[in-house]
C-alpha positions in Angstrom: 138.3 80.4 151.4 135.8 80.6 153.8 133.2 83.8 153.0 133.3 81.7 149.7 131.9 79.2 150.8 129.3 81.1 152.8 128.8 82.7 150.2 128.0 79.3 148.1 125.8 78.0 151.0 124.2 81.7 150.4 123.4 81.4 147.2 122.7 77.7 147.6 120.1 77.9 150.4 118.8 80.7 148.3 118.2 78.5 145.0 116.7 76.1 147.5 114.3 78.0 148.6 113.4 79.2 144.9 113.0 75.6 143.9 110.8 74.2 146.7 109.0 77.2 146.4 108.5 76.6 142.5 107.1 73.4 142.7 103.2 74.9 143.8 103.3 76.5 140.6 103.2 73.1 138.8 100.4 72.3 140.6 98.9 75.4 139.8 99.5 75.2 136.6 98.0 71.5 136.5 95.0 73.0 138.0 94.2 76.2 135.6 95.1 74.2 132.7 92.0 71.5 134.3 89.6 74.7 134.8 90.3 75.6 131.9 89.9 72.6 129.6 86.4 71.6 131.6 84.9 75.0 131.5 86.0 74.6 127.9 84.7 71.2 127.1 81.7 71.0 129.7 80.2 75.1 129.3 82.1 75.9 125.9 83.9 78.7 127.8 87.4 79.8 127.4 89.7 82.2 128.7 93.0 83.3 126.8 94.5 84.6 130.2 94.1 81.4 132.2 95.8 79.4 129.3 98.4 82.4 128.9 98.9 82.1 132.9 99.9 78.7 132.6 102.2 79.3 130.1 104.0 82.0 132.4 103.6 79.3 135.1 105.9 76.7 133.1 108.3 79.3 132.3 108.5 80.3 135.9 109.5 76.8 136.8 111.5 76.3 133.7 113.1 79.3 134.2 114.0 79.8 137.7 114.5 76.4 139.0 117.4 76.2 136.2 119.9 77.3 139.1 117.8 74.3 141.4 118.4 72.2 138.9 122.8 72.7 138.9 122.5 73.0 142.8 121.3 69.3 142.1 123.3 68.2 139.8 120.6 67.2 137.7 121.1 69.2 134.0 121.9 66.7 131.5 125.2 65.1 130.9 127.0 63.0 128.1 128.6 61.7 130.4 130.2 58.6 127.7 133.7 59.4 128.7 133.3 61.9 131.7 131.7 59.0 133.5 135.3 57.2 132.8 137.6 59.1 133.9 138.8 60.0 137.0 136.9 61.9 139.9 139.3 65.0 140.3 139.5 65.2 136.2 135.6 65.7 136.3 136.5 68.1 138.8 138.4 70.5 136.7 136.5 69.8 133.7 133.0 71.0 135.4 135.7 74.4 136.7 136.5 74.7 133.0 132.5 74.2 131.5 131.0 76.5 134.8 134.2 79.2 133.3 134.0 79.1 129.8 130.8 78.2 128.9 128.1 78.5 131.5 128.8 81.5 133.1 128.9 83.8 129.6 126.2 82.1 128.1 123.9 82.4 131.2 125.5 86.3 131.2 124.7 87.3 127.9 121.3 86.0 127.8 120.7 87.9 131.3 122.5 90.4 129.7 120.6 90.4 126.1 117.4 89.6 127.9 117.2 92.6 130.0 116.0 95.5 127.2 113.4 93.3 126.4 111.8 93.5 129.6 111.9 97.0 130.3 111.1 97.8 126.7 108.0 95.4 127.5 107.4 96.8 130.9 108.2 100.9 130.1 105.0 100.2 126.7 103.3 98.2 129.5 103.5 95.2 126.1 100.2 92.7 127.0 99.2 89.4 124.6 97.5 89.9 121.2 95.2 87.7 122.2 91.7 88.6 123.4 91.8 88.5 127.3 95.4 88.3 126.9 97.5 89.1 130.5 100.4 91.7 130.3 104.0 90.2 129.1 106.4 92.1 131.1 106.1 89.6 134.2 107.2 86.4 131.9 109.7 88.4 130.2 111.4 89.1 133.6 111.6 85.2 134.1 114.3 85.3 131.4 117.4 87.7 133.2 116.0 86.3 136.5 116.0 82.9 136.0 119.5 83.5 134.1 120.8 85.6 137.1 120.0 82.2 139.5 121.5 80.0 136.9 125.0 82.4 137.2 124.6 82.4 140.7 124.2 78.5 141.0 127.3 78.2 138.4 129.5 80.3 141.1 128.4 78.3 144.3 129.4 75.7 141.8 133.0 76.7 140.9 133.3 77.7 144.9 132.5 74.4 145.5 134.7 72.6 142.9 137.8 74.4 144.2 137.6 73.7 147.3 137.3 70.3 147.2 139.8 70.2 144.8 141.9 71.7 147.4 140.8 69.0 150.2 138.6 71.6 152.2 135.3 69.9 151.5 133.7 66.4 150.5 133.5 66.4 147.1 129.8 68.3 146.5 128.6 65.8 143.8 128.1 63.2 146.2 126.6 65.5 149.1 124.9 68.1 147.1 121.5 66.9 147.1 121.3 66.2 150.3 123.5 69.4 152.3 121.0 71.8 151.2 118.4 70.1 152.1 120.1 69.5 155.2 120.4 73.0 155.9 116.7 73.6 155.2 115.9 71.4 157.8 118.4 72.7 160.2 116.7 75.7 159.7 113.7 75.1 160.3 114.5 73.0 163.3 113.5 69.9 161.5 116.7 68.2 161.8 117.3 65.8 164.9 
C-alpha cells in the first residue's frame, strides 16, 4: 500500500499545484473583462478576442480545477442521508461512487472529447467571430480537465481504502491541510 499512497501524494501535489496556478487565471479573467468593458464603453472599441480569452480562462479554471476541488472535498453533495451514517459507511459510499460513477463518467468524457480536440488542432479550427481566437487550446481543456479529475479520483480511492485498512487517518478531516502542508514543506515555509 505504501507505493499507492506515494502515488496518491503525487496526484494530490499535481492537482494542488494546478489549482494554485489557476487561481491567478481568475484575476487575469477579471482584468481582461474589466479592460474589455472599459474599452467598449469609454472608447467605443470592443474585441472578440478579449471576450473569448475571458471565456477560455473561465473554462480553464472550471475544467482544470475539478481535480483540485475533489482534492479539497468541495464538490457539491447532497448529504441529507449520508451525513447521518457512520463514517465508515460514508467512506464505502465514496468508494462505490468513485468506482462506478466518477471514474467511468470522467473517462468517457475524456475519451469522447479527445477526437474533438485532435480535429480542432488538425484543421486549425478558429472562432467564427471576427477577430476570434483559435479553438484547439480550449478544446484541449476538456480531456485535460477530466484526466486530472480521474487522477484525483484514483488518489481519493487509494486514501479511502487506506483509511478503511487503518493505515491513515480519515482523509476527509485532514484533506485540505495535508496538501497545503506538503507544499509548505517543499517551499521551506513549514516550521
